[in-house]
N, C-alpha and C positions, 0 to 999 in steps of 0.2 A: 508563610512567606509573603511579603508585600513588595511591590515594585514602585519605583519613584515616578513613573510616567503613566498618564492615562492611556497611552498607546497600548499597554499590555492588557488592561481590563476594559477596553472599550467595547464596541459592537462585536459580537461573535461572528467570525468569518464562516462562510458556508461549509468548508471542509472540516473545521474544528467542530462545528455544530453537528454535522452528520456523524462524525466519529463518536462524539459524546453520546448522541442519541442511541446509536447502535450498541455502544458499550453498556449503557444503562438498561436497554431492553434485554440484552443478553444476561445481565446481572439479575434482573427480575425473573427471567426464565430459570436461572440457576437457583434462586431462592425457592421458587415454587417446586422445582424438581427435587430439591433437598427435603422440603417439607413432605413431599409425596414419596420419598425414598426411591427416587428414580436416579440410579447411579450412571446410566448410560451417557448422560450429557457430559459429565466430567470424564468418563472413561474414553469417549470417542473424540472429544474436542480439546481437553487440556493436553499440554505437552508432556508425553512420556517418551523420553528419548529412545528407549528400547523399541517401543511400538512405532514411533515415527521413522526410525532408521531400519530396523530389522523387519518390520511388517510393512514398511513403505506407506505408513499413514502420514504422508508428508503434509497433508492439510493442517496438521497440528502445529506446524511451524507458524501458521497464520492464525488459526482460530484461537489459540491460547491467549493471544494478545487482547481479545475482547472479553475474556473471562477473568473473574476475580474471586478471592476467597470470600465465601458467604459467612465465614466465622467472625469476620471483622469488617465493618463498613468503612473503616479508616483506609483500608487498602484501595478501594475504588475511589474514595473521596479525594485522597491526596494525589492520585494519578490524574484524575479528571481536573482537579484544581490546577495542577501544574500545566496540563494541556491547555486549560483555559487562559492561563497567564502568558504562556510562551508560544503556543501554537500559532497565534496571530502573526507573530514576527516572521515565521518561516513561510506561512501561507501568503502573506502580503508580498514577500520578497520573490517567491518562486511561482506563485499562482496556485490555484486550487488543485489542478490535475497533478502537477509536480509535487505538491504537498502530500497528496495521497501516496504517490510513489515513494517519497521520502519516508513517510510514516511506516509504510509496510516494509520497506527495505530495512529500516532500523529494527523493526519488530522481528523480521526473519533472521537477520544476522545475529541479533541478541539471542534468539532461540538456538541457533547453530552453535554459538560459543558456549551457551549453557549446556547443550547436549555433549559437546566435547569434554567439558568440565565434569559432567555427570558420569561419563564413562571412565574418566581418569580416577574419580573418587568412588566408583562403584555404586552410584545412586541413580542409575539410568531407568529404574522402574518407578521412581518417585515422580508424581505429576507436578508440573510447574504451570502456573497461570498468572496472567497480569500484563498490563500495558507498560510496566516500568521500563523495559528495554527500549520500547519505541519512544516513550516520553523522555528518557535520558538522551536519546538521540536528538530529539527536538530541542532540548535544553542546550546540548552541545552546539548545535547549529546557531541557536539564538545568541550564545556567547561569542561565536565567531563573527556574527553579523553586527552585534552591538556589545562589544567587549567592555566598554567603559560605563555602561548603564548601571545605575545603582539599584540593588535589590536589598530588601530587608529580611535577613534570615530570622525566622521565628518572630517576624513582625517587629523586630527590635534592633538587630545588629546590621548596620549598613555595610554592604560588600559590593565591589564591582562584579559584574556577571562572570567575567573571566576568572576572578578569584574564587567565586563559588564553584565553578567547574573544577578547578584544580583541587579544591578541598574535597569535592565529591570523588574525584579520581583517587586521591590519597586514601580517603575513607574506604572506598570499595576495594582498593588494592590490599589494604590492611585486613579487611574482612575475608577476602579471597584467600589470603595466605594463612591467617590465624584461625579462621573459622570456615574451612572449606565445606563442611557438611551442614552449614546453617540452613534454616528453612527459607531464608531470603537469599536469592541467587546473586551474589556479587559479580559472578562471571557474566550473567545476562546484562547487568547494569553497565559493566565495562564494555561489553560487546556493543550495547546500544550507543554509548558515548563514542566509541571508536567508529561505528558505522556513521554516526552523525558527522563526525569530523571528516571522514572520507567523502561523504556526500557533499559537504561544503567545498572540499578541495577539488573533487573530480566529477561530482554528479552533474554539474551544469554542462561539462564537456561531453559526458556520455550521452546525456539527453539531447544535446544539440546534434550529436552524431546520429542518434536514433531518429530525431525529427528530419534530418537531411535524408536519411535512408528511406523514411516513410514517404517523403516528397518525391524521391527518385522512383519509388515503386508506384506511386500514384501517377507520375508522368508516363512511366512505362505502360501502365494499365490503360491510360488514356490513349496512348499511341496504338496499342493493340485494339482498342475499341474502334478507333478511327479507321484502322486498317480493315477490321472486320466489316465496318459499315460500308466502306468503299467496295469491298468484294461483294457484299449483298446487293448494294446499289447497282453494281455492274451487272449482276445476274438478273436483277429485276428489270433493268433497261433491256437486256437481251430478250427476256420473256415478253416484255411489252412490244418490242419490235416484231416478235414472232406472232403475237396476237394481231398486230396491225396488218401483217401480211396474210395470215391464214385464219384469223378469227380465234375466239376462245377455245373452240373445239380442237384446234391444232395442238393444244397443250396436253401433256400426259397428266394423269392424276397426281403424280408426284410433283410435277411442276406447278399445278394448280394449288396444291397444298403448301408448297414453298412460298408462292406468291401471296396466299392468304395469310400465312404466318408473318411474312415480312411486312405486309400492309398493316396488320394489327399491331405488331411490335413498334414500328416507327410512328404509327398514329398515336399510341400510348405515350411514347417518349416525347 
């Protein structure tokens, strides 16, 4: 797939770069683990819905998104290529921190949708892995942000980005209905696309609410610190007055220890 603007393939943004690095490192570990017949890597970190839900191995909803099939390098190649082309759009619009939240949210929701589908079709013991759900979410948000941008499907067929998304949705729906037991999880792809759309529509509001809540908590904490400081200061002044009247020997050991700790704390601050 090729895109019509240098914006897509320009400088790699920090969030995209870090995710790509982590994914490639995990893939290299997978390759070595496979060659050494170490099955625990996939057993513990690929998504097996039965383990993730029944055994409460909930980390698999996250870790599976950094793993890929070592049987075909095309799996990781196309996911990372898509992330390289489209991840910049989302990160530049929302910022790096929110891009991470977006990517992980799409990944986890895609995993949940896949797990529900796996239970319905009785394949909950089969492992699933790959960043496809997260990448589909990023692609969906890119289409919402820049719907009329031209992309070249298979490097040859010009399409608007929003048209590409609708084609992908149609294709994945067809696969989900006609090939429910396919080794490629159409449910995860649809879950990722849906998560991406929901993030575009409501994510900014949710994160603004969270930012405001964090600011309120910080202000409350600051007030508590100020109140605590005033109380300590008042106690220190009381002890200093006592020293002024009767000397240092008039203080109890407990009062001396309090004064020493207060002096050290506020000197360090």
